[in-house]
C-alpha positions in Angstrom: 105.9 46.4 99.9 102.1 48.0 99.6 99.9 47.8 102.7 97.8 44.7 103.0 94.0 45.3 102.3 92.1 46.9 105.3 88.4 47.0 105.9 88.2 50.6 105.5 86.6 50.3 102.0 88.8 51.5 99.4 92.0 49.8 99.9 95.5 51.3 100.5 97.5 49.5 98.1 94.8 50.7 95.8 95.5 54.4 96.7 99.1 54.0 95.9 98.8 52.1 92.2 96.4 55.3 92.0 99.3 57.8 93.4 101.8 56.4 91.3 100.0 56.0 87.8 98.3 59.3 87.7 99.7 62.8 87.3 99.0 65.3 89.8 98.6 67.5 87.1 97.8 65.2 84.0 95.6 67.2 82.5 98.1 69.6 81.9 101.0 66.9 81.2 100.8 65.7 77.8 102.4 61.8 77.2 105.8 61.1 76.5 106.5 60.9 73.1 109.2 57.8 73.1 109.7 58.7 69.6 111.1 62.3 70.0 113.7 60.0 72.6 115.5 58.1 70.7 118.4 59.5 71.8 118.3 58.6 75.5 118.5 55.6 77.0 115.6 53.2 77.0 114.9 52.7 80.8 115.6 56.0 81.4 112.8 57.2 78.6 110.6 54.2 80.7 111.6 55.6 84.1 110.0 59.2 82.8 107.1 57.6 81.3 105.9 55.9 84.5 106.2 59.5 86.0 104.1 60.8 83.3 106.9 63.4 83.1 106.5 66.0 80.0 109.0 66.1 76.4 110.7 68.9 78.0 111.2 67.4 81.5 112.9 64.9 80.5 115.2 66.3 77.6 116.5 68.9 80.9 116.6 65.5 83.1 118.5 63.7 80.7 121.2 66.8 80.1 121.9 67.5 83.7 122.4 63.4 83.8 125.1 63.8 80.9 126.8 66.6 82.4 127.1 64.5 85.7 127.7 61.1 84.4 131.3 60.6 84.6 131.7 62.3 88.4 128.3 59.9 89.7 129.7 57.0 88.2 131.5 55.9 91.6 129.3 57.2 93.9 125.2 55.9 93.0 124.5 52.0 92.7 123.0 52.2 89.8 122.0 54.4 86.9 118.3 54.7 87.6 118.9 56.3 91.0 120.7 59.1 89.8 118.3 59.4 86.9 115.9 60.0 89.6 117.4 62.5 91.1 118.1 64.3 88.0 114.2 64.1 87.4 113.7 65.4 91.0 115.8 68.4 90.3 115.0 69.5 87.0 111.4 69.2 88.2 112.0 71.6 91.5 113.6 74.3 88.7 111.0 74.0 86.5 108.3 74.2 88.4 106.9 71.0 87.0 104.5 69.2 89.7 104.6 66.1 87.2 104.9 63.3 90.0 105.2 63.2 94.2 108.3 62.7 95.7 107.0 59.4 97.4 106.5 58.1 93.8 109.9 58.8 92.8 111.5 57.4 96.1 109.5 53.9 95.0 110.6 54.2 91.4 114.0 54.0 92.4 113.8 51.5 95.2 115.3 54.6 98.1 114.2 56.0 101.0 114.1 59.5 102.1 117.4 60.3 103.3 119.4 57.9 101.3 117.8 60.1 98.3 118.2 63.4 99.8 122.0 62.6 100.0 122.1 61.4 96.8 120.8 64.5 94.9 122.9 66.6 97.2 126.3 64.9 95.9 124.8 66.2 92.1 126.4 69.1 93.1 129.6 68.2 90.8 129.6 71.9 89.8 129.1 74.7 91.9 125.9 75.4 89.5 124.5 72.3 89.2 122.1 72.1 92.3 120.2 75.7 92.6 119.4 77.5 95.5 115.8 76.4 94.8 116.3 73.0 94.9 118.8 73.2 97.7 116.1 74.6 100.1 113.2 72.0 98.5 115.9 69.6 100.2 115.8 71.2 103.3 112.7 71.6 104.0 111.8 67.8 102.5 114.2 66.4 105.5 112.8 69.0 107.9 109.5 67.5 107.1 110.7 64.0 107.1 112.4 64.4 110.6 109.3 66.0 112.0 106.7 63.4 111.0 109.0 60.6 111.8 108.9 61.8 115.2 105.3 62.7 115.2 104.6 59.0 113.9 107.0 57.5 116.9 105.4 59.6 119.2 101.6 58.3 118.0 102.9 54.7 117.7 103.8 54.9 121.7 100.7 56.9 123.0 98.6 54.7 121.3 99.8 51.2 122.9 99.0 53.2 126.1 95.9 54.3 125.3 94.2 51.5 122.9 93.6 47.8 124.0 94.4 45.0 122.1 91.7 43.2 120.5 91.1 39.9 118.4 89.9 41.1 115.2 92.5 43.7 114.7 90.2 46.6 115.3 92.7 49.0 117.3 94.8 48.5 114.1 91.9 50.0 112.0 91.0 52.6 114.2 94.7 54.2 114.6 95.2 53.9 111.0 92.1 56.1 110.6 93.8 58.6 113.7 96.9 58.6 112.0 95.5 59.4 108.6 92.8 62.1 110.1 96.1 64.1 111.7 97.6 64.1 108.7 94.7 65.5 106.8 94.3 68.0 109.8 98.2 68.9 109.6 97.7 69.7 105.9 94.8 71.6 106.4 95.5 74.0 109.5 99.2 74.2 108.5 101.3 76.5 105.7 104.3 75.5 108.2 104.1 71.7 108.1 107.5 71.3 109.7 106.2 72.8 112.9 106.5 70.3 115.3 105.3 71.8 118.5 101.9 73.0 116.7 101.7 69.7 114.5 102.2 67.9 117.6 99.3 69.4 119.8 97.1 68.5 116.9 97.9 65.0 116.8 96.5 65.5 120.3 93.4 66.9 119.8 93.1 64.1 116.8 93.5 61.3 119.6 91.2 63.0 122.1 88.5 62.8 119.2 88.8 59.4 118.7 89.0 58.2 122.0 85.9 59.6 123.1 83.9 58.2 120.1 85.7 54.6 120.5 83.7 51.8 122.1 85.0 51.4 125.5 86.4 48.2 125.0 89.0 49.3 122.8 90.3 51.8 125.2 92.9 51.0 128.4 91.7 51.5 131.7 93.0 55.1 132.4 91.9 56.5 128.9 88.1 55.0 130.0 87.9 56.3 133.0 89.2 60.4 131.9 86.3 60.5 129.4 83.9 62.7 130.9 80.2 61.3 131.7 78.7 63.6 129.4 80.9 61.5 127.0 79.2 58.6 127.3 77.8 57.4 124.0 74.0 57.1 123.9 71.8 54.0 124.3 69.9 52.3 121.1 66.7 53.5 120.4 63.5 52.8 118.1 62.6 55.3 115.4 59.4 55.0 117.0 60.6 56.1 120.4 63.1 58.5 119.6 60.8 61.4 119.8 59.7 60.6 122.7 63.3 60.9 124.3 64.8 63.7 125.4 67.6 65.4 122.8 70.9 64.1 123.6 72.9 67.8 124.9 75.5 69.2 122.4 78.9 67.4 122.6 81.5 69.9 123.9 84.1 71.1 121.6 86.9 69.1 123.6 86.6 67.1 126.4 88.8 68.8 129.2 89.0 66.0 131.4 90.4 63.7 128.6 92.5 66.4 126.9 94.2 66.8 130.6 95.1 63.3 130.8 96.2 63.1 127.2 98.7 66.6 127.6 99.7 65.0 130.8 100.8 61.5 129.6 102.8 63.3 126.8 104.2 66.3 128.9 102.4 68.7 127.0 100.8 71.9 128.2 97.2 71.6 128.0 96.2 75.4 127.7 97.9 75.4 124.4 96.3 72.3 123.2 93.1 73.3 124.2 93.8 77.0 122.5 94.9 75.0 119.5 91.5 72.7 119.4 89.3 75.7 119.8 91.3 77.5 116.7 92.9 75.5 114.2 91.3 72.1 114.9 87.5 72.9 115.2 87.9 74.7 111.5 89.2 71.5 110.4 86.5 69.3 111.9 83.9 71.9 110.6 85.1 71.8 107.2 84.6 68.0 107.4 81.3 68.4 109.4 82.6 66.5 112.4 82.2 69.0 115.1 78.8 68.1 116.6 78.3 64.9 115.3 78.8 61.6 117.2 79.4 59.6 114.7 83.1 58.1 113.6 85.1 59.8 111.2 84.3 58.3 107.7 88.1 56.3 107.0 87.1 56.1 103.2 86.3 60.4 103.0 89.5 60.6 105.3 91.8 58.6 102.6 90.2 60.2 99.8 90.8 63.7 101.3 94.0 63.3 102.0 94.8 61.3 98.9 94.2 64.7 97.1 96.2 67.2 99.3 99.0 64.5 99.3 99.0 64.7 95.6 98.7 68.2 94.9 101.7 68.8 97.5 104.2 66.6 95.5 105.2 65.3 98.9 105.8 62.0 101.1 103.0 60.3 101.7 102.6 60.5 105.2 100.2 57.0 105.5 103.5 55.2 104.6 104.7 55.7 107.9 102.2 53.7 109.4 103.0 50.6 107.4 106.6 51.0 107.6 107.1 51.5 104.0 111.2 51.2 102.9 110.6 54.7 101.4 110.1 56.1 104.7 112.0 53.8 107.3 114.7 55.2 108.7 118.3 54.3 108.0 119.5 51.6 110.7 122.1 53.2 113.4 124.3 50.3 115.5 123.1 51.0 119.2 126.4 50.1 121.1 128.2 50.5 124.3 129.1 54.0 122.5 125.9 55.0 123.9 126.9 54.2 127.4 128.3 57.3 130.1 131.0 55.7 132.5 129.4 55.3 136.2 131.3 57.4 138.8 132.9 55.0 141.6 131.5 52.0 140.0 134.5 49.8 138.4 133.3 46.8 138.4 129.8 47.8 136.9 129.1 49.0 133.2 128.0 52.0 132.3 124.4 52.9 132.6 122.4 53.4 129.5 120.9 56.8 129.6 117.9 57.1 127.0 117.8 59.6 124.3 116.5 62.6 124.1 113.4 62.3 122.0 112.5 65.9 119.7 109.4 65.8 121.6 110.3 65.4 124.8 112.7 68.3 124.2 110.9 70.1 122.9 107.9 69.7 125.7 110.9 70.4 127.8 112.2 73.7 126.8 108.2 74.9 126.7 108.1 74.1 130.1 111.3 75.3 131.2 110.3 78.9 129.7 106.6 79.0 131.0 108.1 77.9 134.7 110.4 80.5 134.5 108.0 83.3 133.5 105.5 82.2 135.8 106.0 84.6 138.3 106.0 87.7 135.4 102.9 89.6 134.7 101.6 90.5 131.5 101.8 94.4 133.0 105.3 95.7 134.1 106.0 95.0 137.8 105.7 97.0 140.8 109.9 97.5 140.7 109.6 98.1 136.8 106.8 100.7 137.4 109.2 102.8 139.9 111.7 103.1 137.7 109.2 104.4 134.9 107.6 106.6 136.7 111.3 107.8 138.7 112.1 109.0 134.4 112.0 112.7 133.3 109.5 111.6 130.5 107.5 108.8 131.8 107.3 106.2 129.4 104.7 104.2 130.8 102.1 105.5 127.9 105.0 104.8 125.4 105.7 101.2 126.2 102.0 100.2 126.1 101.3 101.6 122.9 104.0 99.8 121.4 103.6 96.5 122.6 99.6 97.3 121.9 100.4 97.8 117.8 103.4 94.8 117.6 101.3 92.5 119.0 98.5 93.0 116.6 101.5 92.7 113.8 103.1 90.1 115.1 100.1 87.8 115.6 98.7 88.6 112.4 102.0 88.1 110.5 102.5 84.2 112.7 99.0 83.7 111.4 100.2 84.4 107.8 103.6 81.9 107.9 102.4 79.1 109.7 98.6 78.9 109.3 95.4 81.6 108.7 93.9 79.6 112.2 97.0 80.1 113.9 96.7 83.9 114.8 95.3 83.5 118.4 98.6 81.0 118.9 100.8 83.7 117.6 99.1 86.1 120.0 100.0 83.5 122.8 103.6 83.8 121.8 103.5 87.3 121.8 102.2 87.5 125.1 105.1 85.2 126.4 107.4 87.5 124.8 106.1 90.5 126.1 106.2 88.6 130.0 110.1 87.7 129.0 110.4 91.6 128.3 109.4 92.7 131.4 111.7 90.5 133.0 114.8 90.9 131.4 114.1 95.1 131.5 114.2 95.0 135.0 116.9 92.8 135.5 119.1 95.2 133.2 117.6 98.2 134.8 118.4 96.7 138.3 122.3 96.1 137.1 122.4 99.9 135.8 121.5 100.6 139.0 124.1 99.3 140.7 126.7 100.1 138.2 125.9 103.3 138.2 124.3 104.7 141.1 121.5 105.8 139.3 117.4 105.7 139.4 116.8 107.9 136.4 116.9 105.8 133.1 114.7 108.4 131.0 116.7 108.5 127.9 117.3 104.9 127.8 113.9 103.7 128.4 112.4 106.8 126.2 114.3 105.2 123.7 111.8 103.4 121.1 114.6 101.0 119.3 115.9 100.1 123.0 112.5 98.5 123.8 112.0 97.2 120.1 115.2 95.2 120.6 114.8 94.3 123.6 111.0 93.1 122.6 112.5 91.5 119.1 115.1 89.3 121.3 112.3 88.3 123.7 110.1 86.7 120.9 113.0 85.1 119.2 113.3 83.2 122.3 109.7 82.3 122.7 109.9 81.5 119.0 113.2 79.4 119.0 111.6 77.4 122.2 108.9 76.6 120.2 111.3 75.2 117.5 109.8 77.8 115.1 112.9 79.5 114.7 115.9 78.6 113.2 119.0 79.0 111.0 118.2 76.4 107.7 118.2 79.2 105.6 121.6 80.5 106.8 119.4 84.4 107.4 118.6 84.6 103.5 114.9 85.0 104.0 114.7 86.9 100.5 112.1 84.4 99.0 114.3 83.8 96.1 114.4 80.1 96.2 113.0 77.8 98.1 110.0 78.5 100.3 108.5 81.8 99.8 109.4 84.3 102.9 105.4 84.3 104.1 106.1 80.5 105.2 109.3 81.2 106.9 110.0 82.0 110.1 113.4 81.5 110.5 115.7 84.3 112.2 116.0 87.1 110.9 111.9 86.8 110.3 111.4 88.8 113.8 113.4 91.9 112.4 110.8 92.2 109.7 107.9 92.0 111.6 108.8 94.6 113.9 110.6 96.9 111.6 114.4 96.8 113.1 117.7 97.1 111.7 119.6 94.1 112.5 122.3 96.2 113.9 120.4 97.9 116.7 119.3 94.0 117.3 122.9 93.5 117.8 123.3 96.0 120.6 121.2 93.6 123.1 121.8 90.1 122.9 125.0 90.0 125.4 123.2 92.2 127.6 119.4 89.6 127.5 121.6 86.8 128.0 123.7 88.7 131.1 120.2 89.5 132.3 118.3 86.1 132.0 120.6 83.3 133.7 117.3 80.8 133.4 117.7 80.7 129.3 119.3 77.0 128.4 121.7 76.4 126.7 120.4 75.8 123.4 118.4 79.2 123.3 121.8 80.7 124.3 123.6 79.3 121.4 120.7 80.5 119.2 121.3 83.9 120.5 124.8 83.8 119.7 124.4 82.1 116.2 122.0 85.2 115.5 124.5 87.4 116.6 127.2 85.8 114.4 124.7 85.7 111.5 124.3 89.5 112.1 127.7 90.0 112.1 128.5 87.8 108.7 125.8 89.0 106.9 122.3 91.0 107.7 123.7 93.8 109.1 125.4 94.8 105.9 121.9 94.8 104.3 121.4 98.3 102.1 119.6 100.7 104.6 121.8 99.3 107.7 122.3 102.2 109.9 125.7 100.3 110.2 126.9 102.0 106.9 125.8 105.5 108.4 128.0 105.3 111.1 130.9 103.8 109.2 130.7 107.0 107.0 130.6 109.3 110.0 133.0 107.2 111.6 135.5 108.4 108.8 134.6 112.0 107.9 134.5 112.9 111.4 137.6 112.2 111.9 137.3 111.1 114.8 140.3 109.6 117.2 140.4 106.3 115.9 138.5 104.7 112.8 136.6 101.9 113.7 139.2 100.2 115.6 143.1 100.0 115.8 144.5 96.8 114.6 146.5 97.0 118.0 143.4 97.0 120.3 141.6 93.6 118.8 144.7 91.7 119.5 143.9 92.2 123.1 141.4 90.0 125.2 138.0 90.9 125.0 136.4 92.9 127.6 132.7 92.2 127.8 131.7 95.0 129.8 129.3 97.1 127.5 125.8 96.8 128.7 122.7 97.8 126.8 122.8 101.3 128.0 126.2 101.9 126.4 125.3 100.9 123.0 121.8 102.2 122.4 123.1 105.8 123.7 126.5 105.8 122.3 126.7 108.8 119.5 124.6 108.7 116.4 123.8 111.1 114.2 121.1 113.7 115.0 117.3 112.6 113.9 118.4 109.0 113.7 117.0 108.3 117.3 113.1 108.2 118.1 112.4 111.4 120.1 110.7 110.8 123.8 106.9 111.1 123.3 105.6 114.4 123.5 109.3 116.0 122.6 109.0 118.4 120.3 111.4 118.2 117.3 113.9 120.9 117.1 113.8 122.8 113.4 115.7 122.2 110.8 118.4 124.9 111.0 119.1 123.5 114.6 119.5 120.1 113.4 122.0 121.2 110.9 123.9 123.0 113.0 124.0 120.3 115.7 125.3 118.1 112.9 128.3 120.1 112.0 129.0 120.9 115.7 128.7 116.8 116.1 131.0 116.1 113.4 133.4 118.3 114.1 134.3 116.6 117.8 132.1 113.5 117.5 133.6 110.3 120.1 133.8 107.2 119.1 131.0 105.0 119.0 130.5 102.4 121.7 128.1 100.1 119.6 130.1 100.3 116.3 133.6 99.8 118.0 132.6 97.0 120.1 130.3 95.5 116.6 134.1 95.9 115.1 136.0 94.2 118.3 133.4 90.9 118.1 133.5 91.1 113.8 137.4 90.9 113.5 137.2 87.5 116.4 134.5 85.9 113.8 136.5 86.8 110.7 139.6 85.2 112.2 138.0 82.1 113.7 136.5 81.6 110.3 139.7 82.1 108.5 141.6 80.0 110.8 139.3 77.1 110.3 139.7 77.2 106.5 143.4 77.3 106.6 143.8 74.4 108.5 141.4 72.9 106.0 143.6 73.9 103.0 146.7 75.5 103.9 148.3 73.5 106.5 151.4 73.1 104.3 151.8 76.8 104.5 150.9 78.2 107.7 152.9 81.5 106.8 150.0 82.3 104.7 147.9 82.3 107.5 148.7 86.1 109.2 149.0 87.5 105.3 145.5 86.5 104.2 144.2 87.7 107.6 146.1 91.0 106.5 144.7 91.6 103.5 141.3 90.4 105.2 141.6 92.8 107.6 142.2 95.7 105.7 139.2 95.1 103.4 136.7 94.8 106.3 138.3 98.6 107.9 138.6 100.7 104.7 136.9 99.1 102.0 133.3 98.5 103.7 131.7 99.3 100.8 132.3 95.6 99.8 130.2 94.0 102.6 126.9 95.6 101.1 124.8 93.5 100.7 127.4 90.6 100.8 128.7 88.0 103.6 131.4 88.3 105.4 132.8 84.7 104.0 132.9 86.2 100.6 135.6 88.5 101.4 137.5 85.8 103.0 137.5 83.2 100.0 138.6 85.9 98.0 141.4 87.0 100.1 142.5 83.6 100.6 142.5 82.8 97.0 144.0 86.1 95.8 147.4 85.3 98.0 147.7 82.1 97.3 148.2 83.8 93.7 150.0 86.2 94.5 152.5 83.8 96.4 152.3 80.8 93.9 150.4 78.4 96.1 148.5 76.3 93.9 145.1 76.9 95.1 142.0 76.4 93.2 139.0 78.3 93.7 137.0 75.3 93.4 139.0 73.9 96.3 138.4 76.5 98.7 134.7 76.5 98.2 134.4 72.6 98.8 136.3 72.6 101.5 133.7 75.5 102.7 130.8 73.6 102.2 131.8 71.8 104.6 132.4 74.1 107.6 129.7 74.6 110.2 126.8 76.8 109.8 127.5 77.8 106.4 124.9 78.0 103.1 125.3 77.2 99.2 123.9 80.7 98.1 127.2 82.0 100.1 129.2 81.0 97.0 126.4 80.8 94.5 124.2 84.2 95.0 126.8 86.7 95.1 126.1 90.5 94.7 127.8 91.7 91.4 126.5 94.7 90.4 123.1 96.3 91.5 120.7 93.7 91.2 122.9 91.3 89.5 123.8 88.2 91.5 126.4 85.8 90.1 128.7 83.2 91.8 131.9 83.5 93.9 134.1 83.3 91.8 132.9 86.2 89.0 132.5 88.3 92.2 136.3 88.1 92.8 137.1 88.5 89.0 134.7 91.6 88.3 134.8 93.2 92.1 137.2 92.0 94.6 140.5 92.0 92.0 139.2 95.0 90.8 139.0 97.0 93.7 141.9 95.5 95.5 144.2 94.9 92.6 146.9 97.3 93.8 146.8 95.8 97.2 147.2 92.5 96.4 150.3 93.2 94.6 151.9 94.8 97.8 152.2 91.6 98.9 154.6 89.9 96.1 156.7 92.8 96.2 159.8 92.6 98.2 158.7 95.3 100.6 155.0 94.1 101.6 152.6 95.9 104.0 153.0 95.6 108.0 151.1 92.1 109.0 148.0 92.9 111.2 148.2 91.8 115.0 146.6 88.2 114.8 143.0 88.7 117.4 143.0 86.4 120.2 140.5 83.5 119.7 137.5 84.9 121.4 136.4 83.3 124.5 132.5 83.4 124.2 130.7 85.3 126.9 127.5 83.2 126.3 129.2 79.7 126.9 128.4 78.0 130.0 131.8 76.7 132.0 130.9 73.0 131.7 129.6 72.8 127.8 131.7 70.2 125.9 134.4 71.4 124.0 134.9 69.7 120.7 138.6 68.7 119.8 139.9 70.5 117.0 139.4 68.4 113.8 137.0 66.0 114.4 133.3 66.0 115.1 133.5 62.8 116.9 135.7 63.6 120.4 134.3 65.9 123.0 136.3 67.0 126.2 133.3 67.5 128.8 134.2 68.5 132.5 131.9 66.7 134.6 130.9 69.2 137.3 127.1 68.9 137.4 125.8 65.8 137.5 122.4 67.5 135.9 124.5 68.5 132.7 125.9 64.9 132.1 127.6 64.0 128.7 124.8 61.8 127.7 122.3 64.5 127.7 124.6 67.4 126.6 126.0 65.6 123.4 124.4 63.2 120.7 124.5 59.4 121.8 126.4 59.0 118.7 129.3 60.8 120.4 132.3 59.0 122.0 132.3 60.3 125.9 135.4 59.7 127.8 135.3 60.5 131.5 139.3 60.8 132.2 140.1 59.2 135.8 136.8 57.4 136.1 135.8 53.2 135.6 135.9 53.1 131.6 134.0 49.5 131.6 134.9 47.6 128.3 138.5 47.8 126.7 137.4 48.0 123.1 135.9 51.6 123.9 139.5 52.6 123.6 140.0 50.4 120.2 137.2 52.7 118.8 138.5 56.4 120.2 142.2 55.4 118.4 139.7 54.4 115.2 138.2 57.7 115.6 141.2 59.5 116.1 142.8 58.4 113.1 139.7 58.0 110.8 139.3 61.4 108.4 137.6 64.2 109.6 134.0 63.7 109.6 133.2 67.3 108.4 134.8 65.8 104.8 132.3 63.6 104.4 132.6 63.7 100.5 136.5 63.2 101.2 136.1 59.6 103.3 137.0 57.6 100.5 139.2 59.7 98.1 142.3 60.7 99.7 143.1 63.4 102.8 142.0 66.5 101.4 138.6 67.7 99.8 137.3 66.5 96.2 137.9 69.6 94.3 134.7 70.9 92.1 135.3 70.4 88.4 134.4 72.9 85.3 134.6 76.2 87.6 135.7 79.4 85.6 137.5 81.8 87.9 139.7 83.6 85.9 139.0 86.5 83.2 141.4 84.9 80.7 140.8 81.0 80.8 139.3 78.4 83.1 140.5 76.7 86.1 141.2 73.2 85.3 141.1 70.6 88.0 144.5 68.8 88.4 143.7 66.5 90.3 146.2 68.0 93.4 144.6 68.3 96.5 145.7 70.2 99.5 147.4 68.1 102.3 145.0 67.0 104.8 145.6 67.4 109.0 143.7 64.0 109.9 146.7 62.3 111.2 147.1 61.2 114.6 149.9 63.5 115.4 147.9 66.7 114.5 145.2 65.3 116.2 147.0 64.6 119.4 148.7 68.3 119.0 145.2 69.9 118.6 144.2 67.8 121.3 147.1 69.0 123.8 146.7 72.2 122.4 143.0 72.5 123.1 143.7 71.1 126.6 146.0 74.1 127.5 144.1 76.7 126.2 141.2 75.7 128.2 143.6 75.5 131.6 144.9 79.3 130.5 141.4 80.7 129.9 140.1 79.3 133.3 143.0 80.4 135.0 142.2 84.0 133.7 138.8 83.7 134.7 139.7 82.9 138.8 141.8 85.5 138.2 139.2 88.0 136.9 137.4 86.8 140.0 139.7 87.1 142.6 140.1 91.0 141.7 136.4 91.3 141.5 
């Protein structure tokens, strides 16, 4: 329903009518010619005409509809909704701005979440949804989630600020305030999905409205919070106006009021003040409101936001205020599932734990980080300065100069990505990172001193790569804490689709900023986590995921020192190349320190020399190179990298095999042998590619020679439902220099051609010796009391209750079922719900919920050189049975107990 008319001049309903009838690019979009589209459904043409699409866009969307018509018949409620999705997809691919997202949503009567789900279901073929469209969907989802969280906090905060009055004046005021915030966010930020800065801008907007509101419209707390100088001037006649002393100019921000707002919203007042003085003040200047005591004109704000919304082709954020059906979140049934058992209270039902909202979680994380760094300074501590002075070559000046240079680079790049007025905020983030950098470095050196009984760390502390890596890790922690770095791109930051690189600060953005290779960055992650025990579980998980992305893909970029090390290992005839297969069947020992990894053997010249150190002559370098190649010890950094790589690779392969080959368990070790052989002896196949591309290719190859009917389309469908995957992995694979295509083309033209002889050996009577199976790694980063998911289920978790501060209600989403063995469980129907979950299909296969036990294969995918891989309707057996789930549960419990016994034994040895 359109919003009701308000006494703000231009009505909201008139704006929406205008938005729906006027194309943002109407001058460039000729009217649709109905005669040209007689071959199309009349209702489809009518829909296109209402959205003012061009003839070309209409043709492309109709062609897309015809390609998915059969597959979507059983999924969508109406054809019209699928047509809307097809128009959206075609518009993104063609980069045509005929309509906004809100206009499409209203035309097909869907909310944002429903529409995004529908568009993703269009991907019935591997090339239906492009990576550009997928990136656009990800951005829409993120921006919607952020805006929804902000509006929910805005609504709650306004109830505490504004008093209810009879003439509904507070609603008029809050509407204007919300619209002005949306405009400020759109003008100040390029990354409008930045939750923290957006929330700080919201508090700035509230501060402006509160201090200019009539006092009778405010609650007592905010009446008293306004500074005395903010009291509105008394009315005087124009005749006497010249005689009245000029009122002192209004300060840019009322610090007392801002502090009250921040305290009520658990936000750092100094940070909000900085946002006000940089971004928000500039925004007010653009509206001529900086020094004016007048109330912002609602009509002007409305009109300017209307222009911004139409230009962005995005969601109309004003609709959140009216609870419009296009932005109202889907209703989630709140039941007893949310309740956690209360210990030792058998006669009472569980207490309800309030959910952690996104804003509260972000503010808590920031507060914790800033609190942990309170005692750390912007300069090296006395202890750290002593370590520097004990070096043969004092690194102090090099450290300070490096920080000065990188600080300027970081803040400028941050401003380019987030918002041009956010350079100062980038410098603020950098200063926090420097504090963490110094703190962790000191802890590392203390640990090394204790381990080695030495105080001179000249070689390590004069290593530029070590310092840059440590600083980059500290900055990544800060960025992740503020929610600015995530993994929504899956490490694909090439800017070729969706958001350009300039508006994306997701990992590995930081590596590009400081010009650091991913392989060098990986060396510091484990030592960083061990040296900083105050890191939250979410941040530790973030760093672990960063490490996995490096091993999966980022370290294999062209120009990576990883390839130099691999070549060096193979050419020098080292005692062990990379790592022996037998060694990775042993438990992974996490006893390597940053010093071990950064000072492990490298080619001469690849290290940055200490300051003031003379460079050796070229003849001396050549002599050193030949001598070192003859007797080069094994690289610790490369050895550990490959050990972790093998364990990560096998763990992902095991998951995929459990989905697809549960009826052929004998194939898993064979696939692993081919996979491991490829990683060790054909590592050039990993150049500019992804680990999972080799994994899927190895799986298909073995199934082919073993006459197991597993189609590539089925492998890809199952892979899409694995955790931490990105569709670019199978849609955008390097074939030859500068040429990318699907993984099927990669298999036929590259993988099979390179490994054909080796693959055929597995069909012979004398197949290759199987590689040892790596032990499933016990991550060194996991907290001992973190919840453990039952294999094959996203719904059931085992969670030790050792620390009441880390209760399941806090650690897991409230939609999970929480079971505490040995304590009062409450109502009996909870057991029924657990049984239903255990017996139900795996939630990770959302597409397969109503389509059988296995994943529905994709259609019409070419993979053979001489033919087509046609779906025959065969589906691999699923594992979602009660027996299998209970077996997995028992296996998980046994593994946890065994690991606990090992850890206890190691502690006793120490």
